[in-house]
Structure formats: C-alpha cells, structure tokens
TORDRENMAR-582268 format. One record per residue (C-alpha): residue number from 1; x, y, z. Coordinates in pm, 1 decimal. Layout:
BEGIN
<NUM <X Y Z>>
...
This chain:
BEGIN
<1 <0.0 0.0 0.0>>
<2 <279.2 243.2 93.5>>
<3 <472.5 157.7 -222.7>>
<4 <163.1 207.0 -439.1>>
<5 <76.9 532.5 -268.4>>
<6 <430.3 661.6 -318.2>>
<7 <424.3 569.8 -687.5>>
<8 <86.2 735.8 -727.6>>
<9 <207.2 1055.5 -555.7>>
<10 <511.3 1077.4 -782.7>>
<11 <297.0 1024.9 -1088.1>>
<12 <58.1 1300.1 -985.0>>
<13 <340.3 1539.9 -912.1>>
<14 <495.7 1477.7 -1250.1>>
<15 <166.1 1522.9 -1434.1>>
<16 <73.5 1841.2 -1248.6>>
<17 <408.0 2003.3 -1318.8>>
<18 <373.7 1952.2 -1690.8>>
<19 <754.0 1931.7 -1736.9>>
<20 <999.4 1655.6 -1703.9>>
<21 <1254.3 1841.7 -1495.6>>
<22 <1143.0 1896.5 -1137.8>>
<23 <1134.5 2277.3 -1071.9>>
<24 <1252.7 2436.4 -753.6>>
<25 <990.8 2458.0 -477.3>>
<26 <752.7 2747.4 -536.4>>
<27 <844.9 2791.2 -904.9>>
<28 <553.7 2838.6 -1150.5>>
<29 <472.1 2562.7 -1397.9>>
<30 <266.4 2565.7 -1717.0>>
<31 <-89.2 2448.1 -1674.0>>
<32 <-448.2 2570.0 -1684.6>>
<33 <-794.5 2492.9 -1811.3>>
<34 <-788.1 2748.6 -2096.5>>
<35 <-497.9 2662.0 -2328.0>>
<36 <-395.1 2877.6 -2617.6>>
<37 <-457.8 3224.6 -2474.6>>
<38 <-92.0 3303.8 -2403.3>>
<39 <185.1 3403.3 -2640.5>>
<40 <284.9 3096.5 -2846.9>>
<41 <656.3 3160.5 -2804.1>>
<42 <634.3 3228.6 -2430.1>>
<43 <912.3 3030.5 -2256.5>>
<44 <710.2 3005.9 -1935.6>>
<45 <366.3 2882.5 -2039.9>>
<46 <433.5 2769.6 -2398.2>>
<47 <116.5 2946.6 -2512.9>>
<48 <-120.0 2804.1 -2248.3>>
<49 <-154.8 3136.5 -2073.4>>
<50 <-163.8 3007.5 -1716.6>>
<51 <83.1 2865.3 -1466.5>>
<52 <43.0 2645.0 -1162.7>>
<53 <300.5 2674.9 -892.0>>
<54 <457.3 2357.5 -758.3>>
<55 <365.9 2387.3 -391.6>>
<56 <319.8 2143.5 -102.7>>
<57 <-28.4 1999.0 -64.4>>
<58 <-82.0 2180.0 263.5>>
<59 <-6.6 2520.1 104.2>>
<60 <-325.8 2732.5 69.2>>
<61 <-240.9 2809.0 -295.4>>
<62 <-179.5 2445.9 -389.7>>
<63 <-348.3 2368.0 -722.6>>
<64 <-439.1 2732.7 -793.1>>
<65 <-355.6 2861.4 -1140.0>>
<66 <-219.5 3210.2 -1205.0>>
<67 <-198.2 3408.3 -1529.4>>
<68 <134.8 3401.0 -1707.0>>
<69 <323.2 3726.3 -1746.4>>
<70 <257.4 3720.8 -2120.1>>
<71 <-118.6 3718.3 -2050.6>>
<72 <-85.7 3999.4 -1797.5>>
<73 <94.8 4207.4 -2060.1>>
<74 <-188.5 4150.2 -2307.3>>
<75 <-446.1 4235.6 -2041.4>>
<76 <-262.8 4556.6 -1957.8>>
<77 <-251.5 4643.9 -2325.4>>
<78 <-626.2 4586.0 -2359.5>>
<79 <-689.9 4791.9 -2044.4>>
<80 <-475.3 5075.6 -2177.6>>
<81 <-661.7 5070.9 -2509.5>>
<82 <-995.2 5073.9 -2328.2>>
<83 <-896.0 5360.7 -2100.4>>
<84 <-764.2 5562.3 -2394.0>>
<85 <-1086.4 5501.3 -2580.9>>
<86 <-1293.4 5613.1 -2284.2>>
<87 <-1064.1 5909.2 -2217.8>>
<88 <-1065.2 6020.4 -2582.3>>
<89 <-700.4 6106.2 -2537.0>>
<90 <-652.4 6061.1 -2909.3>>
<91 <-824.9 6401.1 -2942.9>>
<92 <-583.2 6550.1 -2687.6>>
<93 <-257.9 6386.2 -2793.7>>
<94 <-127.4 6720.8 -2922.7>>
<95 <-117.6 6852.0 -2564.9>>
<96 <229.2 6794.5 -2423.8>>
<97 <481.8 6964.3 -2200.4>>
<98 <697.0 7038.3 -2504.5>>
<99 <440.1 7268.8 -2664.5>>
<100 <323.7 7438.0 -2343.4>>
<101 <452.2 7791.9 -2293.8>>
<102 <555.6 7803.5 -1926.8>>
<103 <594.5 8182.5 -1933.8>>
<104 <273.7 8242.6 -2127.3>>
<105 <216.8 8478.5 -2414.9>>
<106 <395.1 8809.3 -2458.9>>
<107 <248.8 9085.5 -2245.6>>
<108 <169.9 8888.3 -1931.6>>
<109 <269.3 9041.4 -1601.7>>
<110 <542.0 8882.3 -1387.1>>
<111 <293.2 8740.0 -1137.1>>
<112 <90.1 8577.6 -1414.5>>
<113 <404.8 8435.4 -1574.3>>
<114 <528.0 8302.7 -1240.2>>
<115 <196.9 8125.9 -1171.9>>
<116 <207.4 7957.8 -1514.0>>
<117 <565.0 7845.1 -1465.0>>
<118 <491.0 7704.0 -1120.3>>
<119 <192.0 7508.5 -1253.5>>
<120 <402.4 7377.3 -1542.8>>
<121 <681.9 7259.0 -1312.4>>
<122 <441.8 7093.8 -1068.3>>
<123 <256.0 6916.5 -1350.1>>
<124 <576.2 6788.3 -1509.4>>
<125 <703.0 6663.3 -1172.5>>
<126 <373.5 6487.7 -1106.7>>
<127 <375.9 6321.3 -1449.1>>
<128 <719.0 6170.2 -1382.2>>
<129 <623.0 6032.1 -1040.3>>
<130 <240.7 5999.7 -1035.5>>
<131 <219.4 6023.2 -658.0>>
<132 <-33.1 6206.1 -444.6>>
<133 <-289.1 6451.9 -576.8>>
<134 <-242.3 6760.9 -792.5>>
<135 <-511.3 7031.9 -801.9>>
<136 <-477.4 7300.6 -1072.2>>
<137 <-700.6 7605.9 -1028.8>>
<138 <-751.8 7894.8 -1268.5>>
<139 <-991.0 8073.9 -1500.2>>
<140 <-1113.1 7959.9 -1839.5>>
<141 <-842.8 7918.9 -2103.7>>
<142 <-547.6 7967.1 -1870.0>>
<143 <-386.1 7629.2 -1954.0>>
<144 <-533.7 7388.1 -1697.4>>
<145 <-661.6 7136.9 -1953.0>>
<146 <-335.9 7148.5 -2149.6>>
<147 <-135.7 7054.8 -1839.7>>
<148 <-382.1 6785.2 -1731.1>>
<149 <-380.1 6626.0 -2078.5>>
<150 <0.5 6650.0 -2092.2>>
<151 <19.1 6455.9 -1765.1>>
<152 <-218.6 6190.6 -1897.7>>
<153 <-35.4 6155.4 -2229.2>>
<154 <300.7 6113.8 -2057.2>>
<155 <178.7 5856.8 -1804.0>>
<156 <1.5 5657.0 -2074.9>>
<157 <323.0 5650.5 -2276.6>>
<158 <501.6 5522.1 -1965.7>>
<159 <253.6 5234.9 -1934.5>>
<160 <58.1 5372.2 -1639.1>>
<161 <-316.5 5289.0 -1663.8>>
<162 <-470.5 5637.1 -1684.7>>
<163 <-828.9 5754.4 -1713.6>>
<164 <-882.4 6114.4 -1828.2>>
<165 <-1237.2 6250.4 -1810.1>>
<166 <-1419.5 6575.2 -1763.1>>
<167 <-1645.3 6539.4 -1461.2>>
<168 <-1968.6 6583.8 -1663.7>>
<169 <-1851.7 6306.5 -1901.7>>
<170 <-1769.2 6082.2 -1607.2>>
<171 <-2121.6 6117.7 -1469.2>>
<172 <-2274.9 6058.9 -1814.0>>
<173 <-2061.9 5745.5 -1846.7>>
<174 <-2191.8 5617.5 -1514.9>>
<175 <-2554.2 5695.9 -1602.1>>
<176 <-2521.9 5514.7 -1934.9>>
<177 <-2408.9 5198.3 -1756.5>>
<178 <-2759.0 5142.4 -1619.3>>
<179 <-2870.5 5043.7 -1971.3>>
<180 <-2543.2 4889.1 -2089.6>>
<181 <-2556.4 4517.2 -2168.8>>
<182 <-2175.7 4482.9 -2170.3>>
<183 <-2069.8 4634.5 -1836.6>>
<184 <-2285.5 4716.4 -1536.7>>
<185 <-2272.5 5019.6 -1310.4>>
<186 <-2065.1 4851.0 -1038.8>>
<187 <-1793.9 4750.2 -1284.8>>
<188 <-1762.7 5100.0 -1429.2>>
<189 <-1775.5 5262.2 -1088.1>>
<190 <-1499.7 5034.3 -956.6>>
<191 <-1290.7 5097.1 -1268.1>>
<192 <-1297.9 5471.6 -1202.2>>
<193 <-1226.4 5435.5 -832.3>>
<194 <-941.5 5188.3 -878.1>>
<195 <-764.7 5310.5 -1191.4>>
<196 <-395.8 5373.5 -1130.1>>
<197 <-419.5 5743.9 -1227.7>>
<198 <-742.6 5940.4 -1254.0>>
<199 <-743.6 6282.7 -1421.2>>
<200 <-1063.3 6482.5 -1364.4>>
<201 <-1084.3 6794.7 -1581.0>>
<202 <-1330.0 7080.1 -1530.5>>
<203 <-1425.3 6980.7 -1177.3>>
<204 <-1719.6 7180.6 -1045.5>>
<205 <-1896.4 7217.9 -1380.7>>
<206 <-2105.2 6904.8 -1323.4>>
<207 <-2471.4 6897.7 -1237.6>>
<208 <-2516.6 6954.2 -866.2>>
<209 <-2787.2 6692.7 -819.5>>
<210 <-2771.6 6487.3 -498.1>>
<211 <-2688.0 6175.3 -702.1>>
<212 <-2401.6 6349.2 -884.3>>
<213 <-2262.3 6495.3 -563.7>>
<214 <-2272.8 6157.6 -391.2>>
<215 <-2102.4 5969.3 -675.5>>
<216 <-1824.6 6225.9 -709.0>>
<217 <-1766.8 6220.2 -334.5>>
<218 <-1756.8 5840.3 -324.2>>
<219 <-1498.0 5831.1 -601.4>>
<220 <-1274.5 6095.8 -447.3>>
<221 <-1312.5 5961.7 -94.4>>
<222 <-1212.4 5611.0 -208.3>>
<223 <-905.5 5746.3 -381.7>>
<224 <-826.0 5972.4 -87.8>>
<225 <-835.1 5685.3 159.7>>
<226 <-629.8 5466.6 -75.1>>
<227 <-387.6 5751.3 -159.7>>
<228 <-440.2 5679.3 -530.2>>
<229 <-281.3 5934.7 -768.7>>
<230 <-536.0 6191.4 -888.7>>
<231 <-527.6 6513.8 -1090.7>>
<232 <-810.0 6769.2 -1066.6>>
<233 <-855.0 7092.7 -1261.4>>
<234 <-1116.5 7348.7 -1163.0>>
<235 <-1205.0 7713.1 -1210.3>>
<236 <-1388.4 7713.2 -877.8>>
<237 <-1260.5 7835.4 -544.0>>
<238 <-1232.3 7560.0 -286.3>>
<239 <-1492.1 7742.3 -76.1>>
<240 <-1747.7 7679.5 -350.4>>
<241 <-1703.8 7300.8 -345.0>>
<242 <-1881.1 7041.6 -134.1>>
<243 <-1745.9 7064.7 220.0>>
<244 <-1656.2 6696.7 231.2>>
<245 <-1451.7 6726.7 -87.6>>
<246 <-1304.3 7060.7 14.2>>
<247 <-1158.5 6915.2 332.7>>
<248 <-980.3 6644.0 133.2>>
<249 <-846.1 6883.9 -127.2>>
<250 <-704.9 7097.7 152.7>>
<251 <-491.0 6814.5 294.8>>
<252 <-131.6 6937.0 247.2>>
<253 <14.6 6592.2 316.5>>
<254 <-147.8 6447.6 4.7>>
<255 <-254.2 6738.4 -214.8>>
<256 <-41.8 6989.5 -405.9>>
<257 <-243.0 7292.5 -516.6>>
<258 <-137.1 7547.8 -778.4>>
<259 <-324.7 7858.8 -890.7>>
<260 <-283.6 7987.7 -1246.7>>
<261 <-355.4 8360.6 -1264.0>>
<262 <-301.7 8404.4 -1638.6>>
<263 <-591.4 8527.2 -1857.0>>
<264 <-767.3 8330.2 -2129.3>>
<265 <-511.1 8273.0 -2407.2>>
<266 <-797.2 8246.1 -2659.2>>
<267 <-895.5 8606.9 -2583.0>>
<268 <-569.4 8795.5 -2531.1>>
<269 <-749.0 9128.4 -2497.3>>
<270 <-983.0 8996.7 -2229.0>>
<271 <-829.3 8952.5 -1885.4>>
<272 <-1033.0 8671.2 -1732.4>>
<273 <-809.0 8668.4 -1427.1>>
<274 <-995.4 8978.7 -1303.5>>
<275 <-1329.6 8963.2 -1126.6>>
<276 <-1646.1 9006.3 -1328.9>>
<277 <-1741.1 9276.8 -1076.7>>
<278 <-1449.9 9493.7 -1183.8>>
<279 <-1509.0 9784.3 -1421.8>>
<280 <-1138.9 9843.0 -1478.1>>
<281 <-1183.2 9762.9 -1847.3>>
<282 <-1371.2 10093.6 -1877.0>>
<283 <-1067.2 10283.9 -1745.6>>
<284 <-785.0 10141.1 -1956.6>>
<285 <-685.9 10487.1 -2084.7>>
<286 <-648.7 10626.4 -1734.5>>
<287 <-282.8 10569.6 -1653.3>>
<288 <-6.1 10765.9 -1486.5>>
<289 <121.7 10856.2 -1831.9>>
<290 <-207.8 11014.4 -1934.7>>
<291 <-263.4 11204.8 -1610.2>>
<292 <-244.7 11578.4 -1675.8>>
<293 <-100.1 11830.2 -1430.1>>
<294 <-306.8 12092.3 -1614.3>>
<295 <-28.5 12349.0 -1607.5>>
<296 <-186.6 12523.5 -1908.1>>
<297 <-532.9 12540.0 -1753.3>>
<298 <-476.6 12849.7 -1548.0>>
<299 <-422.4 12667.3 -1219.4>>
<300 <-233.3 12838.2 -943.8>>
<301 <116.3 12723.8 -853.2>>
<302 <-18.4 12568.0 -531.6>>
<303 <-283.4 12373.6 -725.3>>
<304 <-23.8 12239.9 -970.0>>
<305 <202.6 12136.0 -681.4>>
<306 <-95.5 11968.5 -520.8>>
<307 <-164.7 11766.0 -836.3>>
<308 <202.5 11670.2 -862.4>>
<309 <192.8 11551.0 -503.2>>
<310 <-120.6 11344.9 -570.9>>
<311 <44.1 11186.7 -876.1>>
<312 <361.3 11101.1 -682.9>>
<313 <162.4 10961.9 -391.0>>
<314 <-48.6 10739.6 -617.4>>
<315 <253.8 10620.9 -816.0>>
<316 <442.9 10533.8 -498.3>>
<317 <144.3 10333.8 -370.6>>
<318 <111.9 10150.3 -703.7>>
<319 <474.1 10037.0 -689.1>>
<320 <435.6 9895.6 -338.7>>
<321 <69.3 9876.0 -232.6>>
<322 <56.3 9854.6 144.1>>
<323 <-220.3 9971.9 370.4>>
<324 <-482.0 10218.8 250.7>>
<325 <-474.9 10526.6 29.8>>
<326 <-768.1 10769.0 52.9>>
<327 <-798.6 11033.5 -219.9>>
<328 <-1021.8 11328.1 -125.6>>
<329 <-1138.6 11594.3 -368.6>>
<330 <-1426.1 11746.3 -555.5>>
<331 <-1594.5 11594.5 -856.3>>
<332 <-1369.6 11570.0 -1169.0>>
<333 <-1062.1 11666.8 -970.9>>
<334 <-863.7 11361.6 -1090.1>>
<335 <-932.5 11114.3 -806.0>>
<336 <-1077.8 10842.8 -1026.5>>
<337 <-800.1 10883.6 -1284.5>>
<338 <-532.8 10827.5 -1019.3>>
<339 <-720.2 10535.0 -861.9>>
<340 <-761.3 10373.2 -1204.9>>
<341 <-391.8 10438.0 -1276.9>>
<342 <-299.0 10243.6 -963.8>>
<343 <-531.7 9960.0 -1063.3>>
<344 <-401.2 9945.9 -1422.0>>
<345 <-41.5 9953.9 -1300.6>>
<346 <-95.0 9655.5 -1068.9>>
<347 <-309.8 9472.6 -1323.6>>
<348 <-37.2 9501.7 -1587.8>>
<349 <198.0 9333.0 -1341.0>>
<350 <-39.0 9037.3 -1316.2>>
<351 <-200.7 9114.6 -982.0>>
<352 <-569.3 9061.7 -920.6>>
<353 <-743.3 9395.8 -887.2>>
<354 <-1106.1 9468.2 -810.5>>
<355 <-1197.5 9819.8 -927.7>>
<356 <-1559.1 9908.3 -859.2>>
<357 <-1772.3 10210.6 -780.8>>
<358 <-1933.4 10184.5 -439.9>>
<359 <-2294.5 10218.5 -567.3>>
<360 <-2229.5 9939.4 -821.1>>
<361 <-2073.6 9721.2 -552.0>>
<362 <-2386.4 9749.9 -339.5>>
<363 <-2605.5 9672.8 -641.0>>
<364 <-2405.8 9352.6 -698.4>>
<365 <-2463.1 9250.6 -338.4>>
<366 <-2835.9 9324.1 -356.8>>
<367 <-2865.3 9123.6 -680.1>>
<368 <-2759.0 8806.4 -500.4>>
<369 <-3090.3 8807.8 -310.3>>
<370 <-3282.3 8757.5 -635.3>>
<371 <-3415.3 8401.6 -684.7>>
<372 <-3268.3 8405.1 -1037.6>>
<373 <-2918.0 8498.1 -919.9>>
<374 <-2638.5 8250.2 -989.4>>
<375 <-2418.1 8402.6 -718.9>>
<376 <-2454.4 8355.2 -347.6>>
<377 <-2434.1 8659.4 -122.8>>
<378 <-2170.9 8519.0 112.9>>
<379 <-1939.6 8421.0 -174.7>>
<380 <-1982.6 8756.2 -349.4>>
<381 <-1919.0 8952.3 -31.7>>
<382 <-1613.0 8743.7 51.6>>
<383 <-1478.1 8799.1 -300.8>>
<384 <-1499.2 9175.2 -247.6>>
<385 <-1359.6 9197.2 103.4>>
<386 <-1075.1 8950.4 31.1>>
<387 <-961.9 9104.9 -300.2>>
<388 <-585.4 9125.4 -339.5>>
<389 <-619.1 9495.8 -419.7>>
<390 <-955.6 9666.1 -378.8>>
<391 <-1018.2 10006.9 -538.9>>
<392 <-1344.0 10165.9 -422.3>>
<393 <-1441.7 10467.8 -631.1>>
<394 <-1697.2 10731.4 -528.8>>
<395 <-1753.3 10644.9 -165.5>>
<396 <-2031.0 10866.2 -33.8>>
<397 <-2250.8 10875.9 -343.6>>
<398 <-2448.6 10572.3 -229.2>>
<399 <-2783.3 10581.9 -53.8>>
<400 <-2694.8 10547.1 315.5>>
<401 <-2961.4 10310.0 440.8>>
<402 <-2892.2 10115.6 762.0>>
<403 <-2819.7 9804.2 551.8>>
<404 <-2568.0 9996.3 339.1>>
<405 <-2398.0 10141.5 646.3>>
<406 <-2362.6 9797.1 798.6>>
<407 <-2227.8 9633.3 480.7>>
<408 <-1973.0 9909.8 423.0>>
<409 <-1859.0 9892.6 783.3>>
<410 <-1817.7 9513.4 762.8>>
<411 <-1619.2 9550.6 441.0>>
<412 <-1387.8 9823.8 571.5>>
<413 <-1345.0 9661.9 911.2>>
<414 <-1241.2 9329.3 756.2>>
<415 <-981.4 9489.7 529.7>>
<416 <-860.6 9712.7 813.3>>
<417 <-799.6 9419.4 1047.4>>
<418 <-637.8 9214.9 768.0>>
<419 <-438.9 9521.1 651.1>>
<420 <-531.8 9449.3 288.6>>
<421 <-427.4 9708.8 25.2>>
<422 <-720.6 9938.9 -46.8>>
<423 <-769.3 10259.3 -247.3>>
<424 <-1068.9 10480.4 -170.5>>
<425 <-1186.1 10791.8 -353.4>>
<426 <-1451.5 11021.5 -212.6>>
<427 <-1583.4 11373.3 -264.8>>
<428 <-1697.6 11383.1 99.6>>
<429 <-1490.6 11532.4 374.1>>
<430 <-1370.5 11299.6 646.1>>
<431 <-1626.7 11453.0 882.1>>
<432 <-1908.8 11341.5 650.6>>
<433 <-1797.1 10976.6 646.5>>
<434 <-1944.0 10722.4 886.8>>
<435 <-1759.4 10759.9 1217.0>>
<436 <-1672.3 10390.0 1239.6>>
<437 <-1505.0 10403.0 897.3>>
<438 <-1349.9 10745.6 959.6>>
<439 <-1162.3 10623.7 1267.9>>
<440 <-993.3 10359.5 1053.9>>
<441 <-903.3 10612.0 785.3>>
<442 <-739.7 10830.0 1048.4>>
<443 <-503.8 10553.2 1157.2>>
<444 <-178.8 10692.9 1015.8>>
<445 <-5.9 10360.9 1076.9>>
<446 <-218.4 10200.2 805.9>>
<447 <-380.1 10477.1 604.4>>
<448 <-255.5 10775.2 398.9>>
<449 <-503.7 11051.8 316.2>>
<450 <-437.3 11295.3 31.0>>
<451 <-670.8 11584.3 -46.7>>
<452 <-672.1 11713.2 -404.7>>
<453 <-741.5 12086.6 -402.0>>
<454 <-746.9 12145.3 -776.7>>
<455 <-1084.5 12249.7 -922.7>>
<456 <-1289.1 12031.3 -1149.6>>
<457 <-1138.8 11952.7 -1488.2>>
<458 <-1396.6 12033.3 -1754.0>>
<459 <-1188.6 11950.3 -2059.1>>
<460 <-1079.3 12301.9 -2143.3>>
<461 <-863.0 12584.9 -2016.5>>
<462 <-990.6 12777.9 -1718.9>>
<463 <-1041.2 13151.1 -1790.8>>
<464 <-760.9 13369.5 -1655.3>>
<465 <-818.5 13506.9 -1308.4>>
<466 <-933.9 13872.6 -1288.5>>
<467 <-858.4 14118.7 -1011.7>>
<468 <-1168.4 14174.1 -796.2>>
<469 <-1172.9 14554.1 -864.0>>
<470 <-1156.5 14499.3 -1240.9>>
<471 <-1433.4 14241.8 -1214.9>>
<472 <-1646.4 14496.0 -1023.7>>
<473 <-1591.5 14763.3 -1292.0>>
<474 <-1676.3 14512.7 -1566.6>>
<475 <-1997.4 14421.2 -1390.1>>
<476 <-2096.7 14784.9 -1341.2>>
<477 <-2048.1 14862.5 -1712.0>>
<478 <-2263.7 14572.1 -1813.6>>
<479 <-2545.5 14715.9 -1610.4>>
C-alpha cells in the first residue's frame, strides 16, 4: 500500500508540473484549463496562458492557477486601449509639455508668468512620479486642460493605466451603464475608483444633483483613503465646493495645489483673471502717463504742486501697495483717474485687482438676493472683502440706508484688520464719512489721506483770473 501510494504521488506530481525536470519549490509551472490564450513563443507557459506553482499539498495556494506574465501584458494592453478610448485622449494627444509655454504669451505680467511656470513645473514633476494629488485652479483658457492632458499623455506613454475625463462626461458614463448590456454600473464605478491614475478635468462644472454629488464624493473619498494618484482641474474656489470634498483637497500631506492667474489665451485682450465685478476695463486709458497736471489750464502754482503731489503719492502706492490710500477731492478733480492708474499699473503686473464704484458694488450685493441669481451673497461679499487689491471709487454717493452702512462697515473693518491694500476715492470730507469708517481712515499707521485741491477739470482751459476791482468795474459797465 505504501509503495503504491508513493508511486501514485510521484505520478501526480509529474503530471501536475507539466515538465519533465522537477522545478525548484515554489516555481511556476505551465498548466491551466484554458490553453492557447498566451503568447505561443512564451518560454514560461508555452502558449497556455496560465501557470500552476509547484507547492506542497498543505499550502493554501496548492493547485491554484495564475496568469502568465505574457497574458498579464496583453491584459494591460487591452486595459490601456480601453482607457484611452474612454478618455478620448486621441483628441488631446497634441497637448504635451513640449508645446506648453511656461511663461505664457507676450504681455503677461510677472505674477501671471510666475503662476504659469509654477503650474508647469508641478505638472511635469507629477507626471514623472504619479504620486499624491495635484489640483490646478484657474480661469477659463489659462492652460489647466493642457497641463492635465500632458500629464495623462506622458503617463500613458510610460505604461501607467490612466483615465482622463471631464467630470460631466464621467457622470454621463456612469448613467449610461444602467442600460449597458456589456458592463454594469458597479464595474464602471470600480474601474474609475481603482484606476492607477485618474485625471478629472473641469471639476465643479457638473450637475449639482444629490446623485451626482454623492457619486463624485464616493470616487474621491475612495481614492483619498487609498492615496491613489489623482489630478483635478477646476475654475472654482475651494470654498465653492462640497465641504466633504473641500476638506480632502485641503490636505497638504497628500494634495499639491497650484493657482494659475493668467488670462484666457484664446482672448488675449480679455483679462479673465480679473473679477467680473471689476469695471477696470472701462478705465484702460487712465494711466499715470495720461494724467495731466493741467499746467496750461490756469491753475495756481499751489494747485499744480498739489496735483504733482497726488500723482507722486499714487505712483508710490502703485509700486508697493501697502495699507490704505484715501484720495479726497471734488468731482472731476482727478481722483478716479489716479485710482484707475494704480489699478491698471498693478493689473499690468499680473495682480488681481477689483476696481468698482461703491454704488455698483452694493447693487451687486443686492442682486444676489434675487431668486434668479447665480451668485450667493456670502461668496460675493467674501470675493470683495478679500480682493488682493480693492479700489473703491466714489464712496459717499451711495444711498446710506442702515443696511448699506452695515455692509460698508463690515467691508472696511475686515480689510482694516487684515491690513489688505485698499484705495478709496470720495468727494466727501472725512467729517461726513461714517464715524466707524473714519476712525480707521485716520489711523496713520495704516492709512494715507491725500486731499486734491485742484478744481474740477472740464476739458478746457480755465479763464484767466481777474482782479476783484476789475471784475467789479466790468460788472458795473454791463449794467
């Protein structure tokens, strides 16, 4: 019995190995129930496609077949083809790091160029390592999609399974799976969650239905927990995103965030990096170079010196905007021109500037209460009070209702405490301004006040001054 059992065991071992030479313990051997799916010239499986490891009977993997490496290579190739087909990367293959302009087009300010270059360097580093998350923020046409597609194209070329989708397309793809006879919803959902690299373009543009929000959160949360490489582009502020997603995107240990401040390259004359509240585009001709000292308008020497002082003060602030600058003066005295000159100077350097007349600002805030408004009040108000440089023109011309007083005080108090650069023009005297705001303007540590004494500029020369006695004689004759 023992001799028969031993012979039988040897025979089984030899048959299961499929080769005459006994392999080392644990080495894979060719076998499997589906012959012919491997590469015919494969030295490991001989074309069978599967291997069975020669293991002791008591081993938990005894008798289990595993795919041969040649089959895994084919499967990876099919997966790559499928992901490319779903990603439509063939339409984006022209986007690469080689044809991206890291300093942007000619005419960009240094801050805009620096933001583009930083985003380019971060994207190229991510593409070479594919670790962690990369979030690229910026306005329309600033280069976000180019960089995201360049990352995807490079990782695909390196053999990394990559899925590139806009978020609306991703949700449409999931919805379509409910009626798909080939793959069900669970399979597609798992494929998105588990793919080696997921690139989500245009995040935040998707439908904000509860179902869409839940699916997007589930995908991102799964990848966040698993630390799976992910790229996200968005033109939204993080504050505008779902709180659950926002908290994950703000994790500095996993997420690298870059902000592109360049304008839309498709519309070089339209600066999309500036707020849609700003009316600076209406003041493009008001610069320091076009500001007139009106020396030929019959102004007195003191009035000319006063205008020169206002110009120097505004130019100095524009070069290094710190604290507040308040320009006092009558209507058409040049306040708005100097304020717009400061704004244009900083805007040309690539800084974000919000130039707005105070009555218009309040109208924008009121409009958010309309049921048809696409903007929320809290977001709009935060955009104004947190602006990198805020230029408020014509303070004092607004209707001073209690609501207006409170909103203006909240705005000024926030920027005062945060010491954010602010330019204010007003035709009121300081005594006529709300006392709570006036006390902040009088803080010489933070605020500079300059009063323009020149008379209104009406577009022509002022008549020469006449001696009072001569004027009296002229008047008497006319009678």
